[in-house]
Residue, then its C-alpha position, 0 to 999 in steps of 0.5 A: m894622849n894623856e899619860k894618866t888614863s881613866t883607870d880603876m888603879n890610876y897612875s896618879d903619881e907616875k914619877n914615884g910609881v904610886l898606885k891609888p885605887e879608885p874608891e868606887m872600885a873597891d869591894a868591901s866583901g874582900r873580893r878583888q878590887s879591880v878587873a884591870l889596872n889600866i882601862v882603855e877609855n872611850p873619850l865620848k863617854r866624857s860627854s852626855p849623849d845629847k852633847v855627843v849628838r850635837d858635836a857629831r852633827t856639828f862635825a858633819e855640817s862643818h865639813d861639807m857633810a850636812e846631808y849626813a848630820a843625822l847619821f853622824g848623830k846616831a853613829a856617835l851614840v853607837a860609838r859612845d856605847p858600842n856594845r849596847f847599841s840595841m838600847i839606842t832608840e834613835l836607830d831604825e830597824l835596818e841600822l840595828s840589824s846591820l850592827a847586830y849582823e856585824r857583831d855576830h859575823k866578824w868576817h862580814g864586810p863589803v867586796m871593796l874591803w876584801y879586794s883592797i886588803s887582798l891586793c895589798a897583800v899581793g904586793a907583799a909577794t914581791q919581797g918573798w919572791d925576790q928573796t927566793g929568786s936570789n936563793g935559787a940564783n945563789l947556786s949559779f950566778p956566782a959562777e957566771f961572774g967568777i965569784n964562786s971561790d972560797k976566798g973571803r972576798d968572793q964570799w963577801i961579794v955574794g953576801a953584798v949582792n944578796a944583802i943590798i936590797f935590804l940595806t937600801a930598803g932600810l936606810i933609804g926606802a923607808w925614809i922616803v915614805d913620808p914625802l911620798n905619802y904626803y904628796f901622792g897619798r897611800r894609793g899613789e905611793i903604792f903605785i910608784t913603788a909598784c912601778c919600781l918593783t916591776a922594772t928592777p927585777i927585769g933589770s936584774a935579769f939582764a945584768k952583765s956583771w956582778q956590779g950591774l946586778f948589785a946596782a939593779r938590786f940597790v934600786l930594787g931595795i929602795g922600792i921594797g923599803a918604801k912599799n913595806a912601810t906603806v902597804p901595812i899602814y894602808s891595810a891597817e887604816m882600812a880594816p875594822a878593829r875586830i879583824r884588823g890583825a887577820l886582814v893585815m896579816f894577809w901581808q905575811l901570808w902573801v910574803v910567804a906565798g911569794i916565797f913559795l911561788g919564787f921557789c916554784a919558779n926556781v924549780i920550773v926554770k932549773d933546766t934552762g941552763r946558764i940563764a936559769w938564775r936570770l929567770q929566777l931573779g926576773s920573775a919577781f916582777i909579776p906580783s908588783l905588776i898586778l899591784g900597780l894595775g889593781i891599786f887604781f880601783c881601791p879607795e884612798s885611806p880614810r884616815w889619810l884623807m882625814k889627816h889631810g883635811q879632806y873629811a867628806k872624801g874620807f867618809r865616802s872612802m870609809m863607806r866603800l869599806r863598810a857594810h852599812p853607812i851607820i857602821a862607816a859613820r861610827d868608825y869614821y867619827y870615832s877616828f876623828v874624835i881620837y885624832e883630835e885628842e892626838l892633835k892636842v899633844a902633837r909637838g910639831a907638824g914637820y917631818f923631823s919633829r914627828l920623827w923625834d916624837c917617836f923617841a921623845v913622847p912617852r906614849i909613842r916611845r913605848a910603841n916604838y919599843g914594841a915595834s922595834t922589838v918585833m922587827i929586830a926579833q924577826q931577824m934575830c930568830g934566824i928565819n932569813i938565813i933559811s929564806f936567803y940561803s936554804s938552797t945553799i944550806f941543803r946542798n952543803a948538807g948533802y943534797t944535789e942542786t936539784q934536790a936542794l931546790y925541791a927541799s927549799l920548795g917544801y920549806g916555802a910550802i910549809q910557810v904558806v900552810a902554817t901561816i893560815p891558822t894564824l889568820f884565826l889566832i892573831d885576833t883571839k890569842g893575840r900578838r904577844t901570846l903567839t910570839l911568847i909561845t913560839f920563840p922558845l920552840m924556835c930556839i929548840f928546833l933551830l939548835a936541833a937543825g944545827l946539831s943534825l949537821l954534825q952527822p959523821v961522813t960514814a952515816s947514810k945519806g938519809a941520816r945526814i940530810g933527813p933530820v936537817a930538813l925535819f927540824i928546819y921545817l918544824f922551826t918554820i912552822m913555829y915562825s909562821l904561827g908567831e913572829g912571821p905574821v906579827a912583825f909588820q902587823y904590830s908595827a903598822e898599828v901601834f903608832p898614832t895617826i900623826q906619827r904613823e909614817q915616821g914610826m913605820a919608817w923607823a920599824v922598817c929601817i930596823n927590820n931591813t937593815f938587820a936583814g941586810i946585815l944577816s944576809i951579808t955576814f952569813p956566807r962568811m959566818e958559815a965558812v968560819m963558824t960552820a953551819t952548826g955554829a951559825f945555827g947555834f948562834y941564832a938559836g941563842l938570839n931567839l932566847i934574847a928576843w923572847g926576853m925583849i918581847f916579854c918586856f916591851v911588846r904589849e897586847t893590841k888585839q881587838l882594839t881600834l888604832e885610836e884606843l891603842d893610844q891608851v894601851f901605851s900610856v902605861p909606863t914601861k916600868h909598871f908594865i914590866g913590873h906587872e908582867l914579872t910580879v903578877w902574870l909570870p907567877y900566875f903562869v907558872k902556878r897555873y900551867i906548870f904546877r897545874r894549880k887551879i887559881m883565879k886569873p889575876p886582873g890584866i894591866i890593860e882592859k877595854e872600858e866596856k869589858v870592865e863594865e861587863l865584869i863589874h856587873e857580873e860581880 
């Protein structure tokens, strides 16, 4: 997109950082001059209504959709001014009522939309289930293979077996996403990875040595990385903007559901003797089997079909995902208009050209900052030291092995329950707000959990282990209300259509590589620094992650995937400057000193919202 957007305070000289107010937005009465520093512009408003209709009809007729030409003409008018569709005389009564019902019932959608999103979410359970399978297996598989001593070598081997799925997910799996998507589509890629994720847990269960287990998990990680980079994109491309955050967040809900189900499996098979760890690892094939069988009934991503020139097929897919043809045509044509805008600035069509764009093109680079930040923050917060090693941590704190498994089951249950409210908060409070609120609290609770481990040996068992579980559970609640749901949701939506696979691949690479580093280092870190030192280390990283989110993560709630282009057209130095000099002082005065002051203009606002505020004034 063009770096200079239609704003009431334009970045007319980005190099020198000069802001010049638009004269028509100034207010002679002395009231505030603007309602936003950067307006998300609707490109259809650059043309007259008549031209918009002609262009939409031409689009339909030139892409084998002549029978829908009239529908696209009306839909283009709705997309041009979506909040005033009731004033469009060309719409019939059924179309008007469908649009009104959609506006008033944001969760309204056809069965196929909910089926597709839910099925993709089930695929996320594979990752969570495998994490907790290895969590429980850590109690017994080292003894099975003779690597359960306190020697550094054995600790590194256990860490490597746990970590390898994340290292291969980030360094291999994430980077084969683009060719798999190109040749097989979103659905085909998901089916291929589902097959991989069905076979490899079973292979892990039959391992005869730690080297064999390592090899099976090596391949498992490749499948996880490829799946993790595609399923959130597929979900984001199908979901309506108004509830995209909540629908795509089913990914995180089912990751934590997989964690909980994995802990349930750990408890169920705990009394099966020497094969317990094999059943714990092997049971992770269940959700991926469901995903592989169910994906055939889902439509292909409309945006993927558009990107590959299959416009008519893409529209048919969109109609299966929307409640009425007028809604489908509106969303599909608007996506096409913005896609054409993206093509104007696309530097190259090759794989490496598009990957380089993620670092070279300013708009995409800023999105990359945000996606990389939330992904690395997920590992910096320390949640995965609990997901990977909670049973070991609880055992070392004084629990028996059976009690440790039940305590971990409680951890998984809390993650599921605490994630549910975020379904309703992520599209109202927003991604940025949730993470900024929860990270300081995560720091406090994780530090408290670490300090609770310092109880003297003479203390009662309840005094030694009760506070540890309490603060770990409180930390988990904060994670589930913020960073947990946001990371993959945010990364899947911020990149343009053309670079979406490369951008998401990079984000998944960052996330899984650091998860692997965390997993491989924690056993040795705990031995050298003690659990208290390790918890304190990650508590400090929470504060650093908060600062990174404050600087680089921009709000994306209730914007279409295409409108986000303009959100990231604001230069980073202006964004940080606004947050430091305008938003932060307002927050301190309003919420800390409790002063009743007017909320300052935001740096980013939708054009329709700006017009409403101007009319109100």
